[in-house]
N, C-alpha and C positions, 0 to 999 in steps of 0.2 A: 504494499500499499504506499502511495507517494504522499508527501506532505500536502497540507492545504495550498491550494493554487489561488493566486490573485493577479489580475491583469491590471497594470498601472496605466491608465489612459491619459495621454496628455493631449494638449489643444485647448481650443476655446471652450469655455463653460456654456452649454446650451441646455436651457431648462425648458421642459415641456410641463404644462401644467393645466389648469382649467379655471374658468369664471362662473360666475352665477348665471343663471337664466335671466335675473332680473337685470344684469348689466347687458347681456345679449340684447334683450328687448329695448333697452334705453338706447343702444348703438343702432339698432335697426330704425327706432322711431326718429332720433336725431338724424340719422343718415338720410331718410326720406326728406327731412327738412332741407338738408344741405343739397340734395339733389333738386328739390323744387325751387330753391333759391339759386341753382346753377352755380354753386361755388366750386368750380372745377379745379382739380389738382393741376397746377401748372408745370409739373414735371412728370413724365411717365415713361418708364423703361420698358415698354413692351406694347402689346396691341390691346390692352383693356380700354375701351372707349369711355366708359361711365366711371370715372373716379372723382369724388366730390370731398371737399375739405370740411372737416368739423370746425366748430367755432366755439369761442368762450370755454376753452378746455379746463382752465382753473376752477370754475364755478361749478363744475358736475363731474368731469372725468377724473381729473387728478385724485381726488378723495377716493373714488371707487376702485382705482387701480392699485393705490398704495400697498395692500398686503402682498400683491404679487411682486411688485418691484422690491419691496423690502425682503421678501423671501429670497429673491435672486441675489441681492447685494450681500445679504448675511451669509448666505451659502458661499458666495464667491470669496468673501473675506476668511470665512472659516477654512476653505480648502485651498486658497491660493495665497493668502496672507499678503506679504509685502511685494508678491509678483504681480500684484495689481498695479503697482507702480515700479515697472522693470528698472528705472533708474535709481530707486531709492532703497533704503534699508529700514523704513518705518513701516510698522503695521498700522493700517487704517483703524481709528478708533470711532469715527463718526462719518456719516454721510448725509449729503442732501441731493436732491434730484428735482428735475422739472421736465415736463412734456415739451418737446420741441414742436411737434405737429402730430397730427392724426387725420387719417382719411378714410373713406369707405370704398371697397372696390366691389362693382357689380360685373363679375366676369361671366360672359356668354359664350356661346358656341364658337370653337375655333380660335378663342382669344387666348393669350398667354402673357407672362412676364419674362423678359429676358434676364440672364444672370446679371446681377448688379450688387453694389454695396451702398451704404448710406454714410453720410458724414455726421456722425453723432457718436455718443458712448455706447448706447445699446438700441437695438431695434426689437420690435414685437410684432406679432399678428395674433388676431382673435378671430376665429371663424364663427359666422352668424347664420349661415344657411348652407347645408350641403344636401342637395335633393337625392333621393334614393336611386334614382335613374344613374346618377355618376357611379355609384358603387357597383352597378352591373355591367358597366362598359368593359369591352376587352382591353387588354394591354396595347399601348401604342406599338408602332413598328420598332421603337428603339428599346422596347421592353419595360418603358416607364409606365406607372399608373396614371391613367387620365385624371387631370385636376389635382394632382399631388403637389405638396410644397416640398422643396428641396433647399436645404441649407448646407453649405460647404466650405471648407477652408483647406488651403495647401494642395499639393499634387497627390495624385494617387500613386501609391508604391505597395509592392508586395507586403504582406503581413501587417496592413494598416487600413484604417477606415476614415476617409477624408470627407464623407458626406453622410447626411441623414435624409432620407425621404419617406414621406408617409401621406396617406389620404387622411386628413383631419375628420373630426367629428364636430357637431355644433358645441360651442362654449370651449372647445380646445384653445389653449394659448401657448405660444413659444415665444421665448425671450433669448436673445443672443447678442454678442458683440457686433456693433455696426459694420466693422470691417470684414465680417463673413459674407461670402457671395451667397445669394439666394435667388430662387426663381420659381415659377409656377408653370406645370404642365398645362396643355390645352386639352379639351375634351370635345366630343362629337355630339353629345346629347343636346337637345333644344331646351336648356335649362338655364337658370341663373345661380351661379355660386357666389356667395357674398362673404366678405371679410373686411375688418378693419385693421389697419396698420398705422405704426407710428414709431417715433423716435424719442429717446431720453437722454437727457445730459446729466452727467454724474459729477458732483463735487465731494471729494473725499476730505475727511479731516485727520490730521495726525497730531497725536499728543505726547506719545512717548516713542523712543527709539528701541529697537530690539537688536540683539545680536543674533544674525541669521546665518547658518552654515551654507555655504555654497556647495 
């Protein structure tokens, strides 16, 4: 019998979690208002035609998403410590954060998002509508799952994994560093797949220096 085995995975900290259905419904409702007001997202890195910005984020969205962002940051500090600040030797003892932007995506038949990154600290996606028809589609010619979300970092090498791909469920949420490349696969069904996406800026506080073995 061999000794216990543990694989130590390095790379970006990517967290998959869930939000409440109350938040899903609020995002759907406020997203409809943004679409009705034609608050178009002024940058798009794919072929999704209906993307609209949410407004007044501090008054309603920031408090509702606080638990998930705090969970991510607490886990990052616990797991990565001073590596959050690669050029320093201090362990973060506090953090503040703010939502940079938030928009809703109404993805329809044959639409997709190209691989891209964001200019922020963290990025996130929350899925609001995943029709059952999407789950019944055959795999794409590339072998990818239609409508799946992909986040990746670095190049593919043997004995490594540089991407995560999954077909989300309603209320799923993923949070990842904004430098991670991510994209969305297209689908063939005549449906609408709805998600909300945004970016977060992080400010870390440092109170005490630690001795860190390299």
